[in-house]
C-alpha positions, 0 to 999 in steps of 0.5 A: 500500500502506498504510504503517501495516501492521506486522509483526503485521498481516502475520503475522495475514494470513499465518497466516489464508492458511496455514489457508484451503483454496484457493478457499474464499473465494467467487469467489476462488482465495484460500488454499493450505492443501491444497497447502501440506500436500502440499508439507510432505511433501517437502524444499523446492526452488526451484520449490515455494518460488517457487510458494508465494511467488507465490501468497502475493503474489497473495493478500496484496497487502501482500506484493507489494513485500516480499522473501519467503522460505519454508523448512520441515522435512519431516514437521513441519507448520510453515513458517518465513517471512521477510518483508523481515528479519522472521521467524516460524514458522507452524503449518499 
């Protein structure tokens, strides 16, 4: 992994990933937007959070060795994502 990748680069990658529909990149399962939109309708639970984190780490290799957590409020199209100790709010 490139050690020069900073938090702003990671935020850009996450923001892009959140907006791309699954399988929208030709020949790839990259993206997760449609499922994420559905997840926002229900309170977070460990199973769903783990599924999202797994998919993020699969699609965004820069996150592979990082500690990632996700939270959201039902009915708000917004995720709070923490990577290691950096935290940001992302809109869908």
